[in-house]
N, C-alpha and C positions, 0 to 999 in steps of 0.2 A: 619542419622543425630544424633549428640550427644544431648541427652536430660538431662539437669542438674537435672530436677525434678525426673526422673527415677533413675539417677545415685546416687542421694543423699539418696535413699532408699535401696541401696545395703547393704547386710549383710557382705560384705567383711571387713576385719580388717582395721584399720587406716593405717597400714604399706603398704597395698596393693592399697590404693586409692591415686590418684594423687591430689595434693593440689595446689591451686592458691597462688602465691606469686608475687604480682605485685607492682611496685614502679614507680611513675611518678612525675616529678617536672618541673616547667616552671617559667621563670623569664621574666618580661616585663619592658621596659624602655620608656621614652618619648624622641622622636627624631623628630626634625623639626615639632613640633606641633601634632604628631601622636604617639599613643602607638604602639610599635613594640616588637616582640619577641627578648629577649636578650639571653636566653639559654633554652635548652630543653633536658630532659633525660627521657627515658621510658624503662621499662623492664618487662618481664612477661606479664600478662594479662592486665596491666594498660597501656592504650594508650591515647594520646592527639591529637586531630585534630584541625586545625585552618582554618575554612572555610572563604572564602572571604565575607566580609560584607561591606555594603555601608551606610554611614550616621549613623553608629552605633559604639559603642565601640568595640575594638578588642575582639573577642569571642573565647574561648577555649572550646572544646567539649570533655568530658571524655567518654571513651569506656572501658568497662570490656569485653574483648574478651572471657572470660570463660562463659559468659551468665548468671552469677549469683554467689551467695556465699553459701557455706555450711561449716560445722564444720572443723576447722583447716585452712581455707583460710585466707590470709592476703593481704590487700591493703593499700598502703601508698601513700599519695598525698601531694605535697608541691607546694605553689605558692608564688612568691615574686614580689611585685610591687615597682619599684623604684620611686623616687620623681616625682610627677605629673602624673603618669601613670593611666589609667582607663581601666579595663578589666572586662569582664563577663566570669564566668566559669559555664558551664551547663553540662548536660549529654545527650548522644544520645538517651537514653530510660530510663525507670524505672529500678532501681536496684532491684534485687530479692534475698531474703534470703530464701533458701530452707531448708527442713528437715535436722537436724543435728544429727549425732550419735557420733561425736567425739569432743565435746566441741564447743566453740564459733568461729564464723568467726569474724575477727577483722579488722576494718577500722579506719585509722588515717588520719586526714587532718590538715595541718599546714599552716598558712598564715602569711606573713610579708607584711605590707602595709606602704610605706614610706610617707614622708611629702607631703601633698596635693594630695595624690593618693587615688583612690577609687577602691575597689574590690566588685563586685556583684557575690555572690555565689548563683546560681539559678538552682540546679540540679532538675531533675524530681523526682517523688515520689519513695520511697522505699517500696516494697511490702513484707510483712512478711507472709510466708506460715506456715501451721500447723507444729508444732514441730521445728520451726526454732530457731536459737540461734545466735544473732548478738550483738556485742559490738562495739560502735563507739565513737571516741574521736575527738573533733575539738578544735584546739587552734589557737588563732590569736594574733599577736603583732602589734599594730597600733601606728603610729606616732601621735603626739598631735593633728594635724589637719587632719588626714587621715579619710576616710570613709569606712565602711563595711556594706553592705546590704546582709543578708544571710537568706536563706529559707531552711527548711527541712520539708518534708511531709511524712507521714507513713500511709500505708493502710494495715489493718489486714484482709487479705483475700478479693478476688475480688467478690463482690456481684453478678455482672452480670454473673460470671462464676459458681455461685452456690457453691463457696468455703467456708468451715467452718474452722475456726482456734480454736481448742480446747485447745491448749497449746502453749505458746510462751515464749521466753526470749529475751528481748530487753533492752539494756542499752545504753543511749546516754548522753555524757558529753561534755558541752561547757565551754570554759574558754577564755574570751576576755580581753586583757590587752592593756592599752593605756599609752605610755611612761613608761612601766614597771609596772604600777599600775593595779591591777585587778579591772575591772569595770563591768563585767558581768559574772555570773556563773549560769549554769542551768544543772540540772541532772534529767534524767527520767529513771525509771526502771519499766519495765512491765514484770510480771512473772505470769504464770498460764493461766487461761481461760479468754480471754478478755471480753467475754460477762458477766462475773462476776465482774471483777475489774474495768470495765468501765461503769457499770450499773448506778451508782449513779449520782446525780446532781452535786457533787463536782468534777467529772471527765468529762465524755462526754455524760452522759444520754443515754448511749447505742450506740452512734455513734462509728464506728470502723475505721474512717478515720480522721486523725488529721494533723495539720500543725502549725509550728511556724515560724514567720518572725521577724527578729531582724534588726533594723536600728540603727547602732552605728556610729553616725556622729555628728559634731558640730551643725547641723541644725535639728536633729531628733525630738526634742521636738516641734519645730514649725509645724511639719507635723501631729500632733495628730488630729486636727479637720478634716483634709483631710482623714486620715485613718478611722475615725469614720463615716464620711459621705459615704465613699465607702463601709464600712461594712453595713451601714443602707440600702444600695441599694441591698444587697444580699437577696435571698429568705429565709426568716426566718423559713419556714417549712422544709427546706432541709439543711440549714447551720446555725450553731451557731458560733458567733465570737465576740471578744472584743479586744480593744487596750488600752494601757496605755503608758505613757512616763515619764521619770525621769532621771536626771543626764546625759543628753546628749545621751539618747537612747530611742528608741520606740520599743515596743514588741506587736505583734498581734498574737493571737491564734485563730485557726479555727478548727471546727469539722464538719463533714458532714455525711449524711446518706450513701453515696456511693462514690466510687473513682471518678466517673464521676462528681458528684456534687461538690466534693472538687476541682477537676481540673478546672471546669468551674468557680468556685468562685475565685480561685487563679489567673486565667488568667484575670478576670475582675478586681480584686483588684490590682494586680501588674501592669497592664497596666495603671490604673488610678494613682496609687501611684508613679510610676516611670515616668509618662507622656511619655511613650515609649512602643512600642510593645515588647513582649517577644522574645527571640531567636527563629529562625525558626524551630529548632528541636522540640520545644514544640507543634508545629502544624502538625508534620509529622504523 
């Protein structure tokens, strides 16, 4: 069986190593009151599957058939929602960034959400292994009354597996525009030993599992009390979280002692915030 973790530690030169180059895009439209697939393209390791769902929005499941990412890998994802469509995009499993010897792995995601449409971007967590190097960019263009709910969570080493991350490079850049105007920008850069740069109270007080939720919709500010009540129900000895809202958007940040604590908190928070269960792949 191919083991990406072992392969990423190979001393072979970059010219001798196979690299992931995946591209997937999908479009959705509203037809007879239901959201339906309008177009689909996939190449390389990037795949999209559309499971049957009942009484839930159309759901697209992302799969990286390479099993993870390492230096030099490239993944490009695009989703377009036409007027009135509603779709959820999630992932089959956690994404993994393995040890890199040849520069960063790069992931780009682009969303276009039309008038009255809503995209829920709810992938499972990204796990950063020791000496990994990952650069990710997310861009969204929203119509004036479109909605975007997006989550990204990161785990720096799996505590239950006894993993230690001594060095990591991770860069994450979000740019959200509404009717062409930049309404949200967020940049995160993690470099070095996470037990050092995350130790202080201004970062995560030593927690190595973090998540950011963005609700960018006309009703987002109205949900602040709900978000804070859901945060208040989380176990404060295992999870730290806060939420704020302004200018038509709500942001919640969570940190946790372990990956399992973070996942449990996210399932509880998102189920309550969305008033709906998470996609089934989250529970597999």
